[in-house]
N, C-alpha and C positions, 0 to 999 in steps of 0.2 A: 565518477562524479555525471549527471546525465539530468535530463530534466525529462516532466510529463509531455509529450508532443502533438500535438492535431494532428490527427488524419485526412481528414475532411474525404473520407470514402477513398482512401489511398494508402493504404501502410507503407509502403515502399516510400512514398513522399517523407513520411514522418521521419524515417530514418536518415536519410538527405539531409533534413532540414537538420537536425539534432547532429549532424558532422559539420554543419556550415559553425553551430554554437557551439564547435570542440565538445562536443559530448562524447563520453564515452560510454556509456551506456543510455537506453532511453525507456519511457514507457509509452504506452499508446492504451487505447480503446480498442477492441477486437468487433465492435460494433457500435450503432449510435447507443449513447449510454442514456437516454429516458425514452430507450423504444423496447420491448420484452421480446420483438424478432426482430430479424435481421434476413436478408436475400442469402443463402448458401454463399461462403467462401468459392470463390471460381479457382481454377488449376492456375491458369494465367496471372489471380492475383497473388497465388501461393509461391509462384515461381519469382516474380519480380519482385515479392518479400525478402525470399531468401537469398537471390542475387543481389539485394542491395546492402542487407547485412554483411553479405561477404565485401562487394567494395568498399564500404563505409568504413570496416573495419569495426565496429559497433561488437562490444565485448560480450553484451548481455543486453537481450530484450524483454521489459517483462509485462503485464496486462492489467487494466486496473477495470473490476465489473462494473456494471452500471449501475445505474443508482435508485432504480425503483426496486431494486431485490431487497426482500428480507425475510431470510432465512430462520427468523422467528417471530412472524407475522400470527395475528389471532386468525386472520379472514381465511379460511381455506383457500379461497380463489388465489388471493393472491401469495399466499403459500407455494402452491402448489405453480404457479406462473414462475415464483421465484427463483425454486429447485429447475424446473427447465430452462430458465434462463443461464441459470449459471452452469449447468450440466453441458448445455450448449456453448458458451462462452470456453467453456477448460477444453469441449471438441475443437474450436476453433485455434485456441492455444497451440493444442496439438500439432494441428496441420502447418499451423507456421513456424513449428519449432519454438515457442515461447514458452520456458520452463515454470514461470509462476505468473499465476493469477491473484492480484492484491483483490479482497471481499470487503467491506463493511462489515462488523457484526450484526448488526441489526439492533430492530427496537422492540420490548417485550408489550405495546403498545397498553400496558394498562393491567397485564396479569403479575406483573411482577418479576424482578430480576432471575430468581430459584426456577420457574416457570419457564420464564424466555429461554433461559441457558439450556434447558430441556428440550425445548422446543429445536431450536440452533442447533444442537449436538441431533436431535433427530433427522434434521434434515443433512445433515456433513453423512450419517451412514445413509442414509435414502442414494446422495448422490455417490458414495464410493461403492455402493453394493450394484451401481448400475455400470460401473468404470473397471475394466480389465485391469489386473494387477502393474501391467505391463505400461500402464498410461504414465505420459511422460511431464504430465503438468502437476504442480503442486498448487494447493490453495494457500495465500497466508492472508490470515485474519489481521487486519489492520486495528490497532487502537481506536476509540472514537474519545472525544470532550467529554461525554457525559450530558451530553444537550438533551433534553425532552428525555424519553424513557430509552434510549442509547445504551447498548448494552457493550462490553468490554471496555470500559473505560477505566478499570484501573488491572492491574497485573496479575491479580489474584483472581480474578473473573476469566481473564484470558489464559488462566492455568488451568480453571476449571473446566473450560470450554474444549480444549484437547489433548486432557487427561483420559492417559490411552488410546488415544489415536494415534497414527504411523506417522513419526514426522515427516517419514516422505511423503505422504499424502496432505498433511496440514501443518505449516509454520505460521511464523509470525512477523509483520511488516510493523514498525514502530514509526510513527509521526511524534516528530519533535512537538509541532502546534497543539495537537490533541493530549500529549504528556504535559503537558506545562498548563493548559489550559484545566484539567483534569486534576491539579493539583500537585504535580511531581514537579520539585524546584530542580531548574537546571543554570543556574544563572554562575554558579559557584563550583570549582573544581571538587568543594566536599560533596556537593548535591550530587556533581556528577556520580561521584567514586560510589555512594550512598545508592545511587537509583542502577548502577552496573551490577552492586551487591544483590540487588532486591530481585533484578532481573534473574542475576542467576540461582536463586533459590523459589522462583516462581516457575516462570516458562521454562528456564533452561537457555542460556545463551546459545546451544548448539539448534533451538527452535529459531533463533533471529534472521533472517537473512537479507532485511532489507529495510534501509532505514529512506522517512520521507522527513527531509531537511527543509521548515518551512516556518518562518518567523508567525509571531501572534500578535493581532490587533488587540485582541483583549487581554484582563491581567493573568497572575498566577491563581487558578483554582475558580475560575469565571462558569467554565462550563461552555464558553460561547465557541463556537467553532468558526473561526475567520483566519484564514493564510493571512500571513505579510511579508514583505520581501526582508531578505537575511541582514539582519542586524539592527533594522529599520524599526522593531517591533518591540514588544517587552521583553523577550527573551534575550535581543542584543547580540552585537559581537560577540563580547567577554562569554556570552552564553554556548554559543558555537565555538569559538575559540576552547573551552573546553571540554566541550565534546567532542573536538575533534581532534583533540591531542590526547584523549582517553584511547587505551591500548585496545580496549574490546569496539567502541562505536567507530572509530577509527579505518575498521577493518570492513566493516560493512558500504555494501553497494549505496551510493547515496543516489536520491531523487527528488529535483526540489517541485512543487507544484503551487509556487507563487502565483500571484494575482498578474493579469495583463501580460501574458509569455512573448508576444513580439516585442514588446517594449523595455520588457526589464529581466527576463532570462537571463540575458549575456552577463548584464552588472552583478546577480546574482548567485551566478554560476563563477564570475570573478571573485567576487567577493570570498565564498567557499575557497577554491582554489588560494587564494591568499592566504587564507586559516592555518591551511591544510601546510604551504609553505612554512610557514611560519612555526607552526607545531615540531 
């Protein structure tokens, strides 16, 4: 279990803060999330980060890509900036020894889902053509809430996006809030079992590497992306109990991205640990 942690310009400090919360794993940004570019990572930053990972005994660190990126954009300038930004972030992850970079699947902006998915796949090929085969970082495509023209809100779409691409290059991160507001019921044991079967028949469980555990402020199928505190939203404690007692979901590394981290991360992690222990 772990949390998304602010870096405040110092990735090593995020790991120290995560350890103080009792995290086993952590998620960070490797550059400011609302900037296209950033200064190169220094050797001192790399060394401090790797030392902090050893000292904190953090089992895994993952990164989340910036929010400006849209690999399906209809605007040529945004498309090339997005591609370059992800390439840069993957290289930063490689330098820091971070194995996974979580990325939103992007939005088609009116050209339609089919053409948007085609453009996204073209962008993924563009990226992999520029990375050596020995590159140590995998992209994790995160399912979306389906808000606006966002792609990747169904498991079938995610399966179409990754079809034929090597699993060591591109895999999946599932977000519970996004699943729920996109229309996937999570609040009963039967619905969680059905979701697990659907995951196996679409993207395949071998592609799923990470779970973002977030409750939802908005109801099932609303397509409104607003994370909320564990057990206090529309999914509720029973939904997370069902997820964490399922043999597939319970084996995944789990990251929370709930609001007001300094005030509520500790309580949200405590709730998840209690549910794990009860399961």
